C-alpha positions as CSV (number, residue, x, y, z in Angstrom):
1,X,-77.5,-32.7,41.2
2,X,-80.1,-33.2,38.6
3,X,-83.5,-31.5,37.8
4,X,-86.4,-32.6,39.6
5,X,-88.8,-31.5,37.3
6,X,-92.0,-29.4,37.9
7,X,-93.1,-26.5,35.9
8,X,-90.8,-23.7,37.6
9,X,-87.5,-25.3,37.0
10,X,-86.5,-24.3,40.3
11,X,-86.4,-28.0,42.0
12,X,-83.2,-30.5,41.9
13,X,-82.3,-33.7,43.7
14,X,-79.1,-34.0,45.2
15,X,-77.0,-37.1,45.8
16,X,-74.1,-38.2,47.4
17,X,-73.2,-41.8,48.0
18,X,-76.4,-43.2,49.6
19,X,-77.8,-39.8,50.9
20,X,-80.5,-37.9,48.6
21,X,-82.3,-34.5,49.3
22,X,-84.5,-32.3,47.5
23,X,-83.1,-28.9,46.9
24,X,-85.5,-25.9,45.8
25,X,-84.7,-22.4,45.1
26,X,-87.2,-19.9,46.3
27,X,-89.7,-22.4,47.7
28,X,-92.5,-21.3,50.1
29,X,-91.7,-18.9,52.6
30,X,-93.6,-20.8,55.3
31,X,-91.9,-23.8,54.5
32,X,-90.4,-24.0,58.0
33,X,-94.0,-23.9,59.7
34,X,-95.1,-26.5,57.1
35,X,-92.2,-28.5,58.1
36,X,-92.8,-28.3,61.8
37,X,-96.3,-29.2,61.5
38,X,-95.4,-32.3,59.3
39,X,-97.0,-31.2,56.3
40,X,-94.3,-31.3,54.1
41,X,-91.0,-33.5,54.0
42,X,-88.7,-32.2,57.0
43,X,-86.7,-29.0,56.4
44,X,-82.9,-29.8,56.7
45,X,-81.6,-26.3,56.1
46,X,-82.0,-23.0,54.5
47,X,-79.5,-20.9,52.7
48,X,-79.5,-17.5,51.1
49,X,-77.5,-17.0,48.3
50,X,-75.5,-13.4,47.5
51,X,-78.0,-13.0,44.7
52,X,-80.8,-12.9,47.3
53,X,-82.5,-16.3,46.1
54,X,-82.9,-18.6,49.0
55,X,-82.2,-22.2,48.9
56,X,-83.8,-24.8,50.9
57,X,-82.9,-28.8,51.6
58,X,-85.4,-31.0,52.4
59,X,-85.3,-34.8,53.6
60,X,-86.2,-36.9,50.3
61,X,-88.9,-39.0,50.6
62,X,-89.4,-42.4,48.9
63,X,-92.7,-42.9,48.0
64,X,-95.2,-42.4,45.8
65,X,-97.9,-39.7,44.3
66,X,-101.5,-40.1,45.0
67,X,-103.8,-41.5,42.1
68,X,-107.4,-40.0,41.9
69,X,-108.9,-43.1,43.5
70,X,-107.0,-42.4,46.5
71,X,-108.3,-39.2,47.0
72,X,-111.7,-40.4,48.7
73,X,-109.6,-41.2,52.1
74,X,-110.2,-40.1,55.4
75,X,-106.5,-39.3,55.9
76,X,-106.6,-36.8,53.1
77,X,-109.6,-35.3,54.7
78,X,-107.8,-35.2,58.3
79,X,-104.8,-33.4,56.6
80,X,-106.6,-31.0,54.8
81,X,-108.5,-30.0,57.8
82,X,-105.2,-29.7,59.8
83,X,-103.8,-27.5,57.3
84,X,-106.9,-25.2,57.2
85,X,-107.2,-25.0,61.2
86,X,-103.2,-24.0,61.5
87,X,-103.2,-20.9,63.1
88,X,-99.4,-20.7,62.9
89,X,-99.6,-21.0,58.9
90,X,-102.4,-18.1,58.9
91,X,-100.4,-15.9,61.3
92,X,-97.4,-16.2,59.2
93,X,-98.9,-15.8,55.7
94,X,-100.6,-12.5,57.2
95,X,-97.0,-11.4,58.3
96,X,-95.8,-11.6,55.1
97,X,-98.5,-9.0,54.0
98,X,-100.8,-11.4,52.0
99,X,-104.5,-10.3,52.1
100,X,-107.4,-12.8,51.6
101,X,-108.1,-13.8,47.9
102,X,-111.9,-12.4,48.3
103,X,-114.6,-13.6,45.7
104,X,-114.6,-10.1,44.2
105,X,-111.0,-10.3,43.8
106,X,-111.2,-13.4,42.3
107,X,-114.1,-12.6,39.9
108,X,-112.3,-9.4,39.0
109,X,-109.2,-11.8,37.8
110,X,-111.3,-14.2,36.3
111,X,-113.0,-11.4,34.2
112,X,-109.4,-10.3,32.8
113,X,-108.3,-13.8,32.2
114,X,-111.4,-15.0,30.4
115,X,-111.4,-12.0,27.9
116,X,-112.4,-13.2,24.1
117,X,-114.0,-16.4,25.8
118,X,-116.9,-14.4,27.2
119,X,-118.0,-13.7,23.7
120,X,-117.4,-16.7,22.2
121,X,-118.1,-19.4,24.7
122,X,-121.7,-19.6,26.0
123,X,-120.8,-22.0,28.6
124,X,-118.0,-19.5,30.4
125,X,-120.6,-16.4,29.8
126,X,-123.4,-18.3,31.7
127,X,-121.0,-19.5,34.4
128,X,-119.7,-16.1,34.8
129,X,-123.3,-14.7,35.2
130,X,-124.0,-17.0,37.5
131,X,-120.9,-16.1,39.6
132,X,-121.6,-12.4,39.6
133,X,-125.6,-13.0,40.6
134,X,-124.5,-14.8,43.5
135,X,-121.4,-13.4,44.8
136,X,-123.3,-11.8,47.6
137,X,-124.2,-15.2,49.1
138,X,-120.9,-16.7,49.3
139,X,-119.3,-14.0,51.7
140,X,-117.3,-15.3,54.8
141,X,-115.2,-14.0,57.6
142,X,-113.9,-17.5,57.4
143,X,-110.4,-17.2,55.9
144,X,-107.6,-20.1,56.2
145,X,-104.5,-21.0,54.4
146,X,-105.4,-22.6,51.3
147,X,-103.2,-25.0,49.2
148,X,-105.1,-23.6,45.8
149,X,-103.7,-26.8,44.0
150,X,-104.9,-29.8,45.7
151,X,-104.5,-32.1,42.6
152,X,-103.8,-35.6,43.3
153,X,-100.3,-35.3,41.8
154,X,-99.4,-32.7,45.1
155,X,-100.3,-35.8,47.5
156,X,-97.5,-37.9,48.3
157,X,-97.3,-41.4,50.6
158,X,-94.1,-42.2,51.9
159,X,-92.8,-45.9,52.2
160,X,-93.4,-45.4,56.1
161,X,-96.9,-44.4,55.5
162,X,-96.5,-40.7,56.2
163,X,-98.7,-38.4,54.2
164,X,-97.6,-35.1,52.9
165,X,-99.3,-32.1,50.8
166,X,-96.2,-30.6,48.4
167,X,-95.8,-27.6,46.3
168,X,-96.9,-24.8,48.1
169,X,-96.0,-21.9,45.5
170,X,-99.7,-20.9,44.7
171,X,-100.8,-20.9,48.1
172,X,-103.3,-18.0,49.1
173,X,-105.5,-16.7,52.6
174,X,-108.9,-17.5,51.1
175,X,-112.4,-19.5,51.9
176,X,-111.5,-23.0,52.8
177,X,-114.2,-23.8,50.3
178,X,-111.5,-22.9,47.5
179,X,-109.6,-26.1,48.3
180,X,-112.7,-28.3,49.1
181,X,-114.2,-27.6,45.8
182,X,-111.7,-28.8,43.9
183,X,-111.1,-32.0,46.1
184,X,-114.7,-32.8,46.2
185,X,-116.0,-32.0,42.9
186,X,-112.7,-33.8,41.1
187,X,-112.4,-36.9,43.3
188,X,-115.2,-37.8,45.8
189,X,-118.5,-39.1,44.9
190,X,-121.2,-36.8,46.1
191,X,-122.6,-39.4,48.1
192,X,-119.6,-39.6,50.0
193,X,-119.0,-35.7,50.8
194,X,-121.0,-35.7,54.0
195,X,-118.6,-38.7,55.1
196,X,-115.5,-37.4,54.0
197,X,-116.7,-33.6,55.5
198,X,-117.1,-35.2,58.7
199,X,-113.1,-36.6,58.5
200,X,-112.4,-33.2,57.6
201,X,-114.0,-31.6,60.5
202,X,-117.3,-29.8,59.1
203,X,-120.6,-30.7,58.5
204,X,-122.0,-30.3,55.1
205,X,-124.5,-27.5,54.7
206,X,-126.4,-26.0,51.8
207,X,-124.1,-22.8,52.8
208,X,-120.9,-25.0,52.2
209,X,-122.1,-26.5,49.1
210,X,-123.2,-23.2,47.7
211,X,-119.7,-21.9,48.6
212,X,-118.2,-24.9,46.9
213,X,-120.2,-24.4,43.7
214,X,-119.1,-20.8,43.2
215,X,-115.5,-21.6,43.7
216,X,-115.6,-24.8,41.5
217,X,-117.4,-22.6,38.5
218,X,-114.7,-19.9,38.9
219,X,-111.6,-22.9,38.8
220,X,-113.4,-24.5,35.9
221,X,-114.0,-21.4,33.9
222,X,-110.1,-20.6,34.7
223,X,-109.2,-24.1,33.6
224,X,-111.3,-23.9,30.2
225,X,-109.7,-20.6,29.5
226,X,-106.0,-21.8,30.2
227,X,-106.3,-25.1,28.4
228,X,-108.1,-23.5,25.6
229,X,-105.5,-20.9,24.9
230,X,-102.7,-23.4,25.1
231,X,-104.8,-25.8,22.5
232,X,-104.6,-28.7,24.9
233,X,-107.9,-30.3,23.6
234,X,-108.4,-33.0,26.1
235,X,-107.7,-31.0,29.2
236,X,-110.1,-28.2,27.6
237,X,-112.9,-30.7,27.0
238,X,-112.5,-32.0,30.5
239,X,-113.0,-29.1,31.9
240,X,-115.7,-27.7,30.1
241,X,-117.9,-30.9,30.7
242,X,-117.4,-30.0,34.5
243,X,-118.3,-26.5,33.9
244,X,-121.3,-27.5,32.1
245,X,-122.1,-30.3,34.9
246,X,-121.6,-27.8,37.8
247,X,-123.9,-25.2,35.9
248,X,-126.6,-27.6,35.3
249,X,-126.6,-28.5,39.1
250,X,-127.1,-25.0,40.2
251,X,-129.6,-24.1,37.8
252,X,-131.6,-27.0,39.0
253,X,-131.6,-26.0,42.7
254,X,-129.0,-28.6,44.2
255,X,-127.8,-25.3,46.1
């Protein structure tokens, strides 16, 4: 058994002869539902240790992570739409006691996280002001299970051409615009948003664009603060550039 990498250090690859499985400690509690719906590789078994930790084993998938240029694909849109429409996922998440990540909750946490950046970075300050001023315009009663990290590295395609979205540790019940904003703004040219969303299963409307812009600004602020605090200049610069681009769009009336 060897480490499989990842930020948590809780994932391993186990091999015996030609058999190979993916093992993880304390993975998402609704992994069984994700497996049953074909969203993640098949769950083989689950075992609770005396320590209280839960070990899960999944079928090992030979394949590759998607690249940025893969993301403007109808298959991605259809699978994300399936996830967001899953009543089983939403019901299980709620049974676990999770409450929706509302715009108010997100903004409150963002203010605490941003801290000094609100005084030293005019772009962050301006974006935070915009979020506060427009929070009343992004309210919704439509909450779904959001993956919350739809980065291309979390999408894999098997040698059998099966598509999966992995690493569900940060999932939330939230406005679907939380996932849609990151995926569309980061990977899909604006002229393709309508056709991508058609495949996902919704119509591109001014209301949806407003909500996606709000969540993209929030995620950009979070990333600017995080990478800036870690001294990761390249990522900090990338996210701050995106932050300014989204700010410009909303200020000139795109929404």
